[in-house]
N, C-alpha and C positions, 0 to 999 in steps of 0.2 A: 188692367192687370188681372189675371185669372186668380180667383180667390184661393183655391187649394194650393197653387204655387206660392202665393204670397204667404199663406200660413206656413207652408213647408219651409220656405226660406227663413222665416222668423224663428221657427222651432229648431231648425238645423243650426242656424247661427248661434242661438242661445245655448244649445247643447255643446257646441264647440267651445264657446266662451267659458262655460262651466268647467270643462275638462282642462282647458288652457289655464284657468285660474288655479285648479288643483296642482297642475305642474309647476306653476310659478310659486305657489305657496310652499311646496315641498322641495324646492330647488336645493336648499342647503342641507336637507336631510337625506334625500335620495339621489343617487347618481343617474341622471337621465340618459347616460350613455349605455348603461347596463340594465337599469330597471325598466320594465315594460310599463306601458300606460295602465294596463289592467291592475297593477299593484295598488293603484289608488282605491280599488274596490275592497281592499283588505282593511280591517280595523273598524272602529266605531263610526268613522265618517264615510264608510263605503257607500252609504245610500246617496251621497252627493254625486259620486261617480256614476252610480246606476241611474240617477236622474238625468245627468248630462247625456249619457249614451242613449237613454230612452227618448229624450227630446230629439236627438239626432236621428234616431230610427223613425220616430213619428214624422219628423219633417221630411225624411227621405220618402216615406210612404206617400205623403201628401203630394210631393213633387212627382212621384211616379203616377199617381192618379191623374194629375193634371196633364202629364205627357200622354198618357193612354187616352184620356177623353178627347184630346186634340189630335189623336192619331199620329203622334210624332215619335212614338217609341217602338212600335212594332211588337209582335208577340214575344220574341226572344229577348229583346231589350227590356220589356216590361217584367218578364219573369226574372231576368238577371238583377234588375233593380229591386224587385221584391225579395230576392235571395239576400241581397245586401241588408235590407231592412230587417228581415227575419233573423239574420245572423247577428245583427246589432241587438235586437231584443233579447236573444238568447244570451249574449255576452253580458247584458245589463242584469238579467235575472239570475244567472248562475255565476257566482263570483269566482275569481281566479283562485287556484289552490297552490299551497306551498308544497311542491312535489318532493322536497327533502324529507318530509315526514311520512311519505307513502302515497299510494294512489287515492283518488277520490272521484266518485261519479260526477259530482257537481263540477269539479275541475276539468274533467274530460269533456263534459258537455260545453263548458265555457270555451275550451280550446277548439272544439268543432265549430261552434258559433263564430269565433274569431276568424277561423280559416275560411268558412263560407263567405263571411262578409268581405274580407280582404280580397278574395278571389272574384266575387261577383261584381263588385263595383267597377273594376277596370273593364270587364267584359261589357257591362251596361253602358259605360261612357263611350267606348269605341263603337259598339253596335248602334247605339241610338244617335250619336252625333257624327257618324262617318259622313264626310262631305259629299260623296257621290250618291248618297241616298236622297238628298234634298235638292229641290230646284232652287230654293232660296237658302243662302248660307249666312245667317247672322254671325256676328263675331263671337257670340257666346258659344255657338256650336263648334267653331274652330278651336276655341279655348278648351272646351270640354273634351274634344277629340284629342288634342295635344296632351292634355293632362292624363287622359285615359291611356295613351301610348306610354307616357312616363310611368304610370302605375303598373302597366304590364311589364315594363323593364325592371321596376323595383321587385315585383313578384318573381320574375325570371332570375334576377340576381340572387334573391334569397334561396330559390330552389337550387341554383348552381352551387352556392356555398354549402347547403345541406348535403348535396351529393358528394362534394369534395371532402367534407368532414366525415361523412359516413365511410367513404372509401379508405380513409386514414385512421378510422377507429376513434374519432374525436367527437365530443358532444358539439352539435352544430351551433348551439346557442353560446358556446364559448369561443367559437372561431371568429365571430363578428360582434361589433357593438350592438347587441340586439335592441336595446332601448332606443338608440339613435336611429337605427334602420327602421324600426317600427314607427317612430314618430315621423320620419321622412315620408314613409308610405302613407301614413294616416293623413298628413297635411295635404299630400298630392291628391289623395282620393276625395277628401272632403272638399277641396277646391274644385275638383271635377264635378262633384255633386252640386255645388252651389252654382257653377256655370250652367249645368242642366236646368237648375231651378230658375235662373234668370231667363233662359230661353223659354221655359215653360210659361213663365209669367207674361212674356211679351209675344210669344210665338202665335201664329195664326194657323188655322186648319190647312190653308194652302201652302204652308211651309213644308208639308209632308211630301214624301216622294211622289213624283209624277210618273206613271207607268211609261215604260220605254216606248217611244214612238208616238205617244199620245200628243205631246207638244207639237211635233212635226205635222201630225194629221190634222190637228186643229188649225194650225197655220195654213195648211194647204186648202182646207175647206173655207177658211175666211178669205183667202186670196181669190178663190173662184166664186 
């Protein structure tokens, strides 16, 4: 098992469990259908949420390093996964803001980080794990690709709701159960990340894409 991928899987899983624990602990106090995950960052226990997101970001970075070193990610996929990791680090460092009391620079940066993270991970999963890129297709790549497509559909659905709400003069976050939608997207994306991590841990260098025609030319040379 590739060591960076192993560390990455452990850190990402630990960070996810920390955030899940916060959700379960506050289930009676906060409405998960309306309250976003980032609201765990508010208050005296906000550092626990920051720790969980930071672990997830660090694990994602380690998985990205493993995929890049094995030449399984490609340039665009590597940068997309890096964007997800950086977005998570920004989300962990700059806490969510209560916009009802006015604007905030920290809250704006937090929002940008969240947007970058949620947008980059679907792109990374689809680009890195797309089946036609790899000569060998382990089950983990197919799972990651499928979850990446599901994540793209989540993002597209959110974008469609925002457009409809805007055209009707409604706050987009009031039109849908934002907390539930965000949690569904987060679960799908983290699952895709873990699938990429499993592939990185077990994948080999020759799992990467074989240049078009190379396989046929090698077979022809060997037959002659």
